[in-house]
C-alpha positions in Angstrom: 7.3 4.7 -21.4 7.5 5.7 -17.7 5.4 8.8 -18.4 2.8 6.7 -20.3 2.6 4.2 -17.3 2.2 7.1 -14.8 -0.5 8.7 -17.1 -2.4 5.4 -17.2 -2.3 5.2 -13.4 -3.4 8.9 -13.1 -6.3 8.2 -15.4 -7.8 5.9 -12.7 -7.9 8.8 -10.3 -9.7 11.0 -12.9 -12.3 8.2 -13.4 -13.3 8.1 -9.8 -15.4 11.4 -9.7 -17.1 10.4 -13.1 -18.1 7.0 -11.7 -19.5 8.8 -8.6 -21.4 11.3 -10.8 -23.0 8.6 -13.0 -23.8 6.6 -9.9 -25.8 9.5 -8.5 -27.6 9.9 -11.9 -28.7 6.2 -11.8 -26.7 5.3 -14.9 -25.4 2.0 -13.6 -24.3 0.7 -17.0 -21.9 3.5 -17.6 -20.6 3.2 -14.0 -19.9 -0.5 -14.6 -18.1 0.1 -17.9 -16.0 2.9 -16.3 -15.2 0.6 -13.4 -14.2 -2.2 -15.7 -12.0 0.2 -17.7 -10.4 1.4 -14.4 -9.6 -2.3 -13.6 -8.0 -2.7 -17.0 -5.8 0.3 -16.5 -4.8 -1.1 -13.1 -3.6 -4.3 -14.8 -1.8 -2.6 -17.7 0.1 0.0 -15.8 1.8 -2.7 -13.8 2.2 -5.0 -16.8 3.9 -2.2 -18.9 6.1 -1.1 -16.0 7.4 -4.6 -15.4 7.8 -5.5 -19.1 9.6 -2.3 -20.2 11.4 -1.7 -16.9 9.4 1.6 -16.6 9.0 1.5 -12.8 9.4 4.8 -11.1 9.0 6.2 -7.6 6.1 8.4 -8.7 4.3 5.3 -10.1 4.9 3.4 -6.9 3.2 6.2 -5.0 0.4 6.9 -7.5 -0.7 3.3 -8.0 -2.0 2.5 -4.4 -3.4 6.0 -4.1 -5.4 5.6 -7.3 -6.8 2.3 -6.1 -7.8 3.8 -2.7 -9.4 6.9 -4.2 -11.5 4.7 -6.6 -12.7 2.5 -3.8 -13.6 5.5 -1.6 -15.6 7.2 -4.3 -17.5 4.0 -5.1 -18.3 3.1 -1.5 -19.4 6.7 -0.8 -21.6 6.8 -3.8 -23.3 3.5 -3.0 -23.9 4.3 0.7 -25.4 7.7 -0.2 -27.4 6.5 -3.2 -28.8 3.4 -1.6 -29.2 5.0 1.9 -27.3 2.0 3.2 -25.7 2.1 6.6 -24.3 -1.4 6.0 -22.3 -0.3 2.9 -21.1 2.8 4.9 -19.9 0.5 7.7 -18.2 -2.0 5.3 -16.6 1.0 3.6 -15.2 2.2 7.0 -13.8 -1.3 7.6 -12.1 -1.4 4.2 -10.7 2.1 4.6 -9.4 1.2 8.1 -7.7 -1.9 6.7 -6.1 0.2 3.9 -4.7 2.7 6.5 -3.2 -0.2 8.5 -1.7 -1.7 5.4 0.0 1.6 4.5 1.3 2.0 8.1 2.7 -1.6 8.1 4.2 -1.2 4.7 5.9 2.0 5.8 7.2 0.4 8.9 8.5 -2.6 7.0 10.2 -0.5 4.4 12.1 1.3 7.1 13.4 -2.0 8.4 14.8 -3.0 5.0 18.6 -3.3 5.0 19.1 -0.8 2.2 16.9 1.8 3.9 18.6 1.3 7.2 22.0 1.8 5.7 20.8 4.4 3.2 22.1 2.5 0.2 21.0 2.5 -3.4 22.0 0.7 -6.6 25.5 1.7 -7.6 26.6 2.7 -4.1 29.8 1.3 -2.5 29.5 -0.9 0.6 32.3 -1.6 3.1 31.7 -4.9 4.8 33.6 -6.2 7.9 34.1 -9.9 8.5 34.5 -10.6 12.2 37.4 -13.0 12.1 40.9 -13.3 13.5 42.1 -11.0 12.2 39.1 -8.8 11.1 38.9 -8.5 7.4 37.5 -5.7 5.3 36.1 -5.9 1.8 34.6 -3.2 -0.4 31.6 -4.2 -2.6 29.2 -2.4 -5.0 25.4 -2.6 -4.7 24.1 -3.9 -8.0 20.6 -4.6 -7.0 18.0 -4.4 -4.1 15.7 -7.4 -3.7 12.4 -7.5 -1.9 10.8 -10.8 -1.0 8.1 -9.4 1.3 9.5 -11.7 4.1 11.0 -9.5 6.8 13.1 -12.5 8.0 15.0 -12.3 4.8 14.8 -8.6 3.8 16.2 -7.4 7.2 19.2 -9.8 7.6 20.2 -11.4 4.3 22.7 -10.0 1.8 23.1 -11.9 -1.4 26.7 -11.9 -2.7 29.1 -14.0 -4.7 30.0 -17.4 -3.1 33.6 -17.1 -4.4 34.3 -14.2 -1.9 33.3 -16.5 1.1 35.4 -19.4 -0.3 38.4 -17.1 -0.7 38.0 -15.6 2.8 37.8 -19.1 4.4 40.4 -20.6 2.1 37.9 -23.1 0.8 38.2 -25.1 -2.4 35.8 -24.4 -5.3 33.7 -27.4 -4.3 33.3 -26.4 -0.7 30.2 -24.6 0.6 28.6 -23.8 3.9 25.3 -25.5 3.0 23.2 -26.5 0.0 19.5 -27.0 -0.7 17.6 -30.0 -2.0 14.4 -29.2 -3.8 11.5 -31.6 -4.1 8.1 -31.3 -5.7 6.5 -33.5 -3.1 6.2 -31.3 -0.1 3.8 -33.7 1.7 6.8 -36.1 2.3 9.4 -33.5 3.1 9.9 -34.7 6.6 10.6 -38.2 5.3 13.1 -36.9 2.7 14.8 -34.8 5.4 15.3 -37.8 7.7 16.7 -39.9 4.8 19.2 -37.2 3.9 20.1 -36.7 7.6 20.9 -40.4 8.0 23.2 -40.5 4.9 25.4 -37.5 5.7 28.3 -37.1 8.0 27.8 -36.9 11.8 28.9 -33.3 11.9 26.3 -32.2 9.4 22.6 -31.6 9.9 19.7 -31.7 7.5 16.7 -29.5 8.2 13.5 -29.3 6.2 11.9 -25.9 5.4 9.2 -26.4 8.0 11.9 -26.7 10.7 13.9 -23.8 9.4 11.0 -21.4 9.0 8.2 -22.6 11.3 6.6 -19.2 11.6 5.6 -19.2 7.9 3.9 -22.5 8.1 2.2 -21.6 11.4 0.8 -18.6 9.6 -0.4 -20.8 6.7 -2.1 -23.2 9.2 -3.8 -20.2 10.8 -5.1 -19.1 7.3 -6.5 -22.6 6.7 -8.3 -22.5 10.0 -9.8 -19.1 9.1 -11.0 -20.5 5.8 -12.7 -23.4 7.6 -14.5 -21.0 9.9 -15.6 -18.8 7.1 -16.9 -21.8 5.1 -18.9 -23.1 8.1 -20.4 -19.7 8.7 -21.4 -19.5 5.0 -22.9 -22.9 5.1 -25.0 -22.0 8.2 -26.2 -18.7 6.7 -27.0 -20.4 3.4 -28.9 -23.2 5.1 -30.9 -20.8 7.2 -31.8 -18.8 4.1 -32.9 -21.9 2.2 -35.0 -23.2 5.1 -36.6 -19.8 5.6 -37.3 -19.3 1.8 -38.9 -22.7 1.5 -41.1 -22.2 4.6 -42.3 -18.9 3.1 -43.2 -20.6 -0.2 -45.0 -23.5 1.6 -47.0 -21.0 3.7 -47.9 -19.0 0.6 -49.1 -22.1 -1.1 -50.9 -23.7 1.9 -54.3 -23.5 0.1 -52.8 -25.3 -3.0 -51.4 -27.9 -0.7 -54.8 -28.5 0.9 -56.4 -28.9 -2.5 -53.7 -31.4 -3.6 -54.3 -33.4 -0.5 -58.0 -33.3 -1.0 -57.7 -34.9 -4.5 -55.5 -37.7 -3.2 -51.9 -36.4 -3.3 -49.6 -37.8 -0.6 -47.5 -35.7 1.7 -44.3 -37.1 0.1 -45.5 -36.3 -3.4 -46.3 -32.7 -2.4 -42.9 -32.4 -0.6 -41.1 -33.5 -3.7 -42.8 -30.8 -5.7 -41.4 -28.1 -3.4 -38.0 -29.8 -3.0 -37.5 -30.2 -6.8 -38.5 -26.6 -7.4 -35.9 -25.5 -4.9 -33.3 -27.8 -6.4 -34.0 -26.2 -9.8 -33.2 -22.8 -8.3 -30.0 -24.3 -6.7 -28.9 -25.8 -10.0 -29.2 -22.4 -11.7 -27.2 -20.8 -8.9 -24.5 -23.5 -9.2 -24.3 -23.0 -13.0 -23.8 -19.3 -12.9 -21.7 -19.5 -9.8 -19.3 -22.0 -11.4 -19.2 -20.0 -14.6 -18.3 -16.8 -12.8 -15.8 -18.5 -10.4 -14.0 -20.3 -13.3 -13.8 -17.2 -15.4 -12.5 -15.1 -12.5 -10.0 -17.8 -11.5 -8.6 -18.2 -15.0 -8.2 -14.4 -15.3 -6.5 -14.3 -11.8 -4.2 -17.2 -12.8 -3.0 -15.5 -16.0 -3.2 -11.7 -15.2 -2.9 -11.5 -11.3 -5.9 -9.2 -11.1 -5.9 -9.1 -7.2 -2.6 -8.0 -5.7 -1.6 -8.4 -2.1 0.8 -6.6 0.3 3.9 -8.8 0.5 4.7 -7.5 4.0 1.4 -9.0 5.4 0.6 -12.0 3.1 4.2 -13.1 2.1 3.1 -13.0 -1.6 2.4 -10.2 -4.1 -0.8 -11.7 -5.6 -3.5 -14.2 -4.9 -2.4 -17.6 -6.3 -5.1 -19.8 -7.9 -5.0 -23.5 -8.7 -8.0 -24.9 -10.6 -8.7 -28.6 -9.8 -11.7 -29.9 -11.8 -12.1 -33.0 -9.6 -12.3 -30.8 -6.4 -14.8 -28.5 -8.2 -16.9 -31.5 -9.1 -16.9 -32.9 -5.6 -17.8 -29.5 -4.1 -20.8 -29.2 -6.4 -22.0 -32.7 -5.6 -21.6 -32.1 -1.9 -23.5 -28.8 -2.2 -26.4 -30.5 -3.9 -26.5 -33.3 -1.3 -26.3 -30.8 1.7 -28.9 -28.5 0.1 -31.3 -31.5 -0.5 -31.0 -32.6 3.2 -31.5 -29.1 4.4 -34.6 -28.7 2.3 -36.2 -31.9 3.7 -36.4 -30.2 7.1 -38.9 -27.4 6.3 -40.9 -29.7 3.9 -42.0 -31.7 7.0 -44.4 -28.8 7.6 -46.5 -30.0 4.6 -47.5 -33.1 6.6 -48.9 -30.9 9.3 -51.3 -28.9 7.0 -54.9 -29.9 7.3 -56.8 -29.9 3.9 -60.1 -28.6 5.4 -58.4 -25.7 7.2 -56.0 -24.8 4.4 -58.7 -24.7 1.7 -60.7 -22.2 3.7 -57.5 -20.2 4.4 -57.3 -17.0 2.3 
C-alpha cells in the first residue's frame, strides 16, 4: 500500500508538464480536467496513507514537492501564454512563500524533542528526575506526537501518570492538576472565576486564554487581517460598480435624453439602470453562493486545503457553515450595492435631453 500511495503522489509530478503542454496548445478543457485529477490524487494519497497506516518518509518528501512543481508549471504556463506580468509577479510571491514555509518547517522540525535527542519509536530513554535524591528511570519511546505548536512539541513529554504518582508517593486519586472542558468558550472567564472561588486557597484556576495568551493573540491578529481584507474588497467592489454604471449611463446618454423628452422622470430612468445592475448582482450572488457552499462542504468533509501546522497551528482550513450568517451577508450585500449604485445614477439628472439627443 505504501508503494501505491507514493505512486499516486508521483503521478502528480508527471501531470505537471502535460498540463503545461496543453496550456500552450490552448486546450484549456484538458488542462482543467488534468488539474482536477491532480487535485483528486492529492486528496487520495493522504487519505490512503492515513487510513492504511501507509505513511513513509519518501511520501512525506514527495507530497509537498509534487504540489510545488504543479503550481510552478501552471503559473509559468499562464504567465507566458497570457503575457501577464501580474501572474508572473503573483507566482513569484507564491514561490517565495513556499520557500519560507519549507525553511520554517525545517527549523521547527529541528527543534522537536525527538530530533534534538535523536530518538525514534522503539528507542530507550533514560530520564532524570531532579529531586532529593535524584532519581533515574528508563522508558521506551512508543510514539512521537506532533501538534504543530512549538510550545508543546519542544517541551512536553507524554507519559503514564502512575510513574509520577509513584515517584511522589501520591495516592491513586492525587494529581498535579486537571482540566475542565466547556463547550461555551465565550463564558470561559466566568467559569474560571467560579471554579477559582470554590477550590482551596493553595490552588489556582487558570482558563486557557490565561495559560496560552500567545495563541489567542495570534487569533485576534488573524481576525483583524480578515477585517482589513473585507474592507479592501468592499472598496474595490464599490469602485468597480460605480465605474461600470457610469460607463453604461454615458453609453446610453442619447437613450436617456429620448426618455426624458417623452416625459420619463429622472427617478424612473435611474430605477431602470439600478434594477438592471441589481439583476447582474443577483446573478453574481447566486453563482457565488453556489460555488462557495460547494467548496465549503467539500472542505468540511475532505480537507482539500491543508496548512502548515508550524505556522497556522492547524493542519487544514476549518469550515463552519452557518446559514443565518450567509443569509445576512447576502442581504447586507444587496443593501450596500443598492446604496452604492444610487451615487452614479445621480448623473442622469444632469443630462440635458436637447444635448444628449444630438450626441452621437
